[in-house]
N, C-alpha and C positions, 0 to 999 in steps of 0.2 A: 261465295256463290258456287254452285255446283261446277267444279272445274276451275273456278277463279279464286275463291276465297282461301284464306289461310286455314289449315286444318284445325288450328286452335281457336278459331273464331266461334263465338256463341252469339246467336241472334235472338233478341227478345221482341216479339210482335204482340202488341196489345190492342184489344178491342176497346177503343176509347169510349164509344157510346155505351157499351155495357157497364163500364166502370162509372160513368157519369150518372146514369140512371140508378145504379145500385147505391151510390153514396148520397144522391139527392134524397131518395126515399128512405134511407136509413135514419135520417134526421128530420125530414119534413113532416112526418106524422106527429112529431112533437112541436111543430111550428118553429123549429130551430133552423132558420134560413141563413143565419150568420151574416148579416149585412155588413159590408165594409164601410170605411170612411167615405167612400164614393157612392154610398147608398145603393150598392149592388148586392144581391143575394149571392153568397159564395159557398153554401154548404156542400153542393156537389163538386165544385171546383177544388175546394180544400181537401175533400176526400180523395179525389182523383190524384192530386199532386202527391199527397202522402202515400197513396197506394203505389204509384209509379216509382217513387224514389225508394220505397221499401223493396220493390221488386229489383231495382237496380242494385241495391245492396246485397240482395240474396243471390241473384243470378250472375251478377258481374258481367254483363254482356259487352261484346265488342260493338254491336249495333243495337239501336233502339228505334223501333218504328211504332207510331201510334196510328191506328187506322180509324176512319170515320165513315159513317153513312152520310150521303149527300142528298138530303131531301127524301120525300116519301115515295117518289116515282122512280122505278127501276125497270130494267128489261123484263122483269117478271110480271109487271103490270101489262106489258104488251102481250105476254103469253096468257095471262089470266087477270082481267080487269079488277076482280074483287080481291086481289092479293093484298093482304094487310089492311083491307078497307075497314075492318072492325076496330082498328086501333083508335083510342081516344086521344084527343089533343093533349099535349103536355101542359102541366100547371104553369101559371103565369110566372111563378118564381123560378122555374127551370129554364124557360125560354132564353133569357139573356145569358145564361151560363153556357149555352152551346158555343157562342162566339168567344166568351170570356176565357174558357179553358184553352181554346186554340191560341188566343192572344198570349196567354201565359207560356204555353209551350214554345211558341214562336220566339218570345223574348228569351227563353232558356236555351234556344238553339237546338231543340229536340225535333227530330224529323217527324212530320205528319203527312198522311196521304189520304185523300178521299177522291173518288172518281164518279162523276155523275152517271147515272144509269146502272151503277153497280152497288152492292152492299159491301159493308166492311168485311163480311164473311168471304166474299168473293176475292177481295184484295188479299186477305189472309191466306186463302186457298192458293192463290197464284204465287204469293211469296213463299209459301211452305214448299212449293215445288221448285223454287228458284234457289233458295239457300239451304245449306246443310246446317245441322245442329241448331234447330229452331225450338224455342219455347214459346208456345202460343198461350195467351192469357185471355179468358173470356168467361162469361156466365152462360154461354150458349152451347148446349149439348149437340147442336147440329154440326159443330166443328169436329166431333168425334170421327166423322167420315174421312177426315184429312190425315189421320194418324198413319205414319209409316216408320221405317227404320231410322229416319233422319230427324224426327221431331217428337215432341211431347206436348200434351195439352194440360194446362192447369185451369181447372174449372173453379171459379170462386166459391168459397164455402162460408167463411166467417172472417170478418175483419180484414186485415192486410196480410195475414200470414198463413191462413188455413185454406187449403185447396184440396180438391179431388185431383190427384196427379194421375194422368192417363198416358200410357205408352201403348203402342200397337199390341204388345204382348199382353198387357193387363186387360185391354179391351177384349181380345180373343178369349182369354182365360175366363173372363167374367160373363161374356155373352155367347160364346160358342160360334161366333161368326167373325168375319173380317170387318175392319172399319168401312171398306167400300160397300159391303153388303148392308150397312146401316142405312144407306140411301133407300134401299128397297123396303126396309122396316118402316122408315119415315113415310114412304109413299103409301103403304098399307094403312097405317094408323092415322095419317093426316096430321095437321098441326092447327089446332083451333086458334092459337095466338096469331098465326099468319093467315088465317082465313080460308084454309082449304081442308077438306074432310077426308081425302083418301077413300077408304071403303067404310061406309057407315056400319057400326057394330063391331068393327075389328079394332081392338085396343092393342096396347104395347105388348102385352104377354102373348097374345095370339099372333101378332105380327112377327115377333122374334121366333116363335115356334115354327111358323110357316117358312121363314127364310132359312132356319137351321135345317129343316127337312128338305126343302126344294132348291135351296141355293140362291135362287133369284126369282123375280116376278115372272119372267118369260117362261121359265121351266114350270113354275106353279100353274100358269095358265094353260100350258101344254097338257098338264095332268089334272085338269079340273075334275075329271070324273073320279079321281081318287079322294076328293074331299067329301066331307059330310054334306048331305043335301042342303042343310041350312046355310053352311058357310059358302058353298058353291053359289047359292041363290044370291047371297049378299054381294059376292064379288061380281057376278054377272050383271047385277043391277047397277053397279057403280064402276063399270069398266072404263068409261070416259074419264070419270073423276080420278081413277087410279093412274091413268096415263099422264094426266096433267100434274097430278101430285108428285109423280116421279120426277118430272121435269123441274118442278118448283123446289123439290127437296135437295136436288143435286147442287152443291156449291160449284160455282164456275172457277176453273183453275187456269184460265188463259186470258185474263183481263189484260187489255193492251196497256202496258206500262214500260218504262225505261229501267230495266233491271240494273244496268250498269250505273246509271245515275243514282238510283236508290241505294245501291251497294256503297257508293262513295259518300253520299250525303247523310246516310244514317249512322255513320261511325260516331260513337258517343264520345264527346269531349266536354267534360264538365269542369267548370271552375267553381269551387264551393263558395268563393267570395261573390262571384257573379250570381249564383243561384240565390244566395241570401239577399242580394240587392234587388233582384227581380221580384222575389216574394214580398219584400218590404215595399217596393213600389206599387204592387197590386194590393197591398194591405191584407195579405193572407197570413195573418199572425199565427194562427193555429198550425197551419202547414209549415210555416217558417220555423217555429219552435220544434216541431216533430222532426223535420229534415235535419235541423242542426244537431240533433242527437244521434243521427245514424252514422254508421261507420263507412262513409263513402270515400 
């Protein structure tokens, strides 16, 4: 922890929901739901378990934290009632796996956290400002705004081992703006998957160009007369949408949580024999075989 933790500590923070959805859909399109002896679909669960333990082998963290969304309603729905309103209901085979994966991690003694009213991104954002030497793992590019000198983001790419590895330096080199300025980019372009539009007609390329040129949205609005008439018209027409989009795009980094308790509870202590027994008890045979071959 900043000022508390050992300098050699490495902290692995994982977006659990991102991995669960990823691994569910990786096999469900072939109807491979991997039912256990208890008649429970386990394809997402088995994928997440394998992925997490491969990360443990690779990163060798001092602490491991799995973060979760807790229901569809968050503080952002108070700000904007239509936030994520367009999301479809999860498939029937996925629904029981939300609880099952948490049961497995509980039995493994792996620390998990979810806080009602906040998204997993917000918890990751808060923890990224709490701990030094953080590796964040997700499929969500929104987390790029969190990059600083003390962390890195591994965006899932393929399987359990391929990622887009981002540091603050790489992001700046690649995009010509700072990670914090990415919030302004997101506000301009909006996010269709989250149900907010930003400025209609402004895509990612134009949004990056505007923030590289003006630095932030406020400065751009101060200099609207320097924009092309067409672009100025678009922004003026969607001013209210732009403001709420900026609020929605910004990850919360001060979620109320007990940092000291998390620091102590998330220290990773694995017994390979116990891991094997837990996976056997849950009839996660594919994950059990995979984990047994890792160099943990």
